[in-house]
C-alpha positions in Angstrom: 89.2 81.3 112.7 87.3 79.7 109.8 88.2 81.5 106.5 84.5 81.8 105.5 83.8 83.9 108.5 87.0 86.0 108.4 85.6 88.7 106.1 82.4 89.1 108.1 84.3 89.4 111.4 86.7 92.0 110.0 83.7 94.0 108.6 82.0 93.9 112.0 85.2 95.0 113.7 85.5 97.9 111.2 81.9 99.0 111.8 82.3 98.7 115.6 85.3 101.0 115.6 83.6 103.7 113.6 80.4 103.5 115.5 82.3 103.8 118.8 84.2 106.9 117.6 81.1 108.6 116.3 79.3 108.0 119.6 82.2 109.5 121.4 82.0 112.6 119.1 78.3 112.9 119.5 78.5 112.6 123.3 81.1 115.4 123.4 79.3 117.8 121.1 76.0 117.4 122.9 77.5 118.1 126.3 77.4 121.6 127.8 81.1 121.9 127.2 82.9 119.5 124.7 84.9 117.2 126.9 87.1 116.2 124.0 88.7 119.6 124.3 90.5 118.2 127.4 92.0 115.4 125.3 92.4 116.7 121.8 94.1 120.1 121.1 92.5 122.8 119.0 89.5 125.1 119.2 86.0 123.6 119.7 83.9 126.7 119.4 81.7 127.9 116.7 82.9 128.3 113.1 86.2 126.8 112.1 86.8 124.1 114.7 90.5 122.9 114.5 89.8 120.4 117.3 87.1 118.7 115.2 89.5 118.4 112.3 92.1 116.8 114.6 89.4 114.3 115.7 88.4 113.4 112.1 92.1 112.9 111.2 92.5 110.5 114.1 89.4 108.7 112.9 91.0 108.3 109.5 94.2 107.0 111.1 92.3 104.4 113.2 90.5 103.2 110.1 93.8 102.9 108.2 95.2 100.8 111.1 92.1 98.7 111.1 92.5 98.0 107.4 96.2 97.2 108.0 95.2 94.7 110.7 92.8 93.1 108.2 95.6 92.8 105.7 97.9 91.2 108.2 95.3 88.7 109.2 94.9 87.7 105.6 98.5 87.7 104.4 100.5 86.4 107.3 98.7 83.0 107.6 98.8 82.7 103.8 102.6 83.1 103.8 103.1 80.8 106.8 101.0 78.0 105.3 102.2 78.5 101.8 98.7 79.0 100.3 97.8 79.7 96.7 98.6 82.9 94.9 95.1 84.3 94.7 94.8 84.2 98.5 98.0 86.2 98.8 96.9 88.6 96.1 93.7 89.4 98.0 95.7 90.1 101.2 98.2 92.2 99.2 95.5 94.3 97.8 94.1 95.0 101.3 97.6 95.9 102.4 98.0 98.3 99.5 94.7 100.0 100.4 95.9 100.2 104.0 99.1 101.8 102.8 97.2 104.4 100.8 95.0 105.2 103.7 98.0 105.5 106.0 99.6 108.0 103.7 96.4 110.1 103.7 96.0 109.7 107.4 99.7 110.7 108.1 99.3 113.9 106.0 95.9 114.7 107.4 97.0 114.2 111.1 100.1 116.3 110.6 98.2 119.1 108.9 95.4 119.1 111.5 97.9 119.3 114.4 99.8 122.1 112.6 96.6 124.1 112.4 95.5 123.2 116.0 98.9 124.1 117.5 100.0 127.3 115.6 102.6 128.1 118.3 104.1 124.6 118.3 107.2 123.5 116.3 106.7 120.1 114.8 109.3 120.8 112.1 112.8 121.9 111.5 114.1 123.6 108.4 116.8 121.8 106.6 117.8 124.5 104.1 116.9 128.0 105.2 117.8 129.4 101.8 115.2 127.2 100.1 112.4 128.1 102.6 110.4 131.2 101.7 109.7 132.2 105.3 112.7 130.6 106.9 114.6 132.0 109.9 118.1 133.2 109.5 119.6 129.8 110.3 118.1 126.3 109.7 116.3 125.1 112.8 112.8 124.8 114.4 110.0 126.7 112.6 106.6 127.7 114.0 103.6 125.7 112.9 101.9 128.9 111.9 104.5 129.3 109.1 103.8 125.9 107.6 101.6 125.6 104.5 99.5 122.7 103.3 101.8 122.2 100.3 104.8 121.8 102.6 103.0 119.2 104.7 102.2 117.3 101.5 105.8 117.4 100.4 107.0 116.3 103.8 104.6 113.3 103.6 105.9 112.3 100.2 109.4 112.7 101.5 108.7 110.3 104.4 107.0 107.8 102.1 110.0 107.8 99.7 112.4 107.2 102.6 110.3 104.3 103.9 109.8 102.8 100.4 113.5 103.1 99.4 114.9 101.9 102.8 116.4 105.4 103.7 118.4 105.5 100.5 117.4 109.2 99.9 118.8 110.1 103.4 122.0 108.2 102.7 122.6 110.0 99.4 121.5 113.4 100.8 118.3 113.6 98.6 115.6 115.7 100.2 112.1 116.1 98.6 111.1 118.5 101.3 113.0 121.4 103.1 111.3 120.3 106.3 112.1 117.4 108.6 110.6 116.4 112.0 111.8 118.4 115.0 113.5 115.9 117.3 112.7 118.1 120.3 109.0 117.2 119.7 109.2 113.6 120.8 105.5 112.7 120.1 105.7 113.8 116.5 109.1 112.3 116.0 107.8 108.9 117.3 104.7 109.3 115.0 107.0 109.9 112.0 109.2 107.0 112.8 106.2 104.7 113.3 104.8 105.7 109.9 108.1 104.9 108.1 108.4 101.5 109.9 104.8 100.5 109.1 105.1 101.6 105.4 108.3 99.6 105.1 106.6 96.6 106.7 103.7 96.9 104.2 106.1 97.0 101.3 108.1 94.0 102.6 104.9 91.9 103.0 103.6 92.7 99.6 106.9 91.8 98.0 107.0 88.6 100.0 103.5 87.7 99.0 104.4 88.1 95.3 107.8 86.5 95.4 107.4 83.9 98.1 107.0 80.2 97.2 103.7 78.4 97.3 103.5 75.0 99.0 102.4 72.3 96.7 99.4 70.2 97.6 100.5 66.9 99.0 98.8 63.7 97.6 96.3 62.1 99.8 97.2 58.7 101.2 93.9 57.2 100.1 94.4 58.2 96.6 98.1 57.1 96.4 97.4 53.5 97.7 95.5 52.3 94.7 98.2 53.5 92.3 100.8 51.4 94.2 98.7 48.3 94.0 98.0 48.8 90.3 101.8 49.1 89.7 102.5 45.8 91.5 99.7 44.0 89.5 
């Protein structure tokens, strides 16, 4: 792919994703019964629609993944070909933006599913004594008892574990009294994927700043006159 067309193609890809998702939402809301209710959990009635918040959180997640893909397309070839620093810097900035969007998307998706599934149990309590509405023993807790602040702290905790290569877990440091409930496989896989992707972003950014840059090789046509002049 020519580099001068790369940005335009990525922008068109980004616009196409958002346009498609908005068309899906409009087609569902204009139907006699929102058919997205068969796919996305939550209420889709009048007033506070938890299903609609779940949809918008997934839109944010898809956009974050699209930005991540754009960053990978920019950084990976630059690292493989040993290109100049400013090209790596541009890709690193895109990866950094993707990481910020992924953190927001992870927290937003988690909170929206907590609200859409009040009877579910996405989380477990680590320390019942530190949890205000905790059960008698540490264990699964209903989503209806989870607050927005606890979801934010859980997100920060997962980000710290990804950025510090699980060092907080090794040393028993917990920024949140909540952890994912292993019995909920989908949310557990989602949490694991978030930590892996954030670790990958951190690794690529560090590699882009610390990796070596290939020196430009002299052209044969330019080197030949110099050799003839030396002989003369």
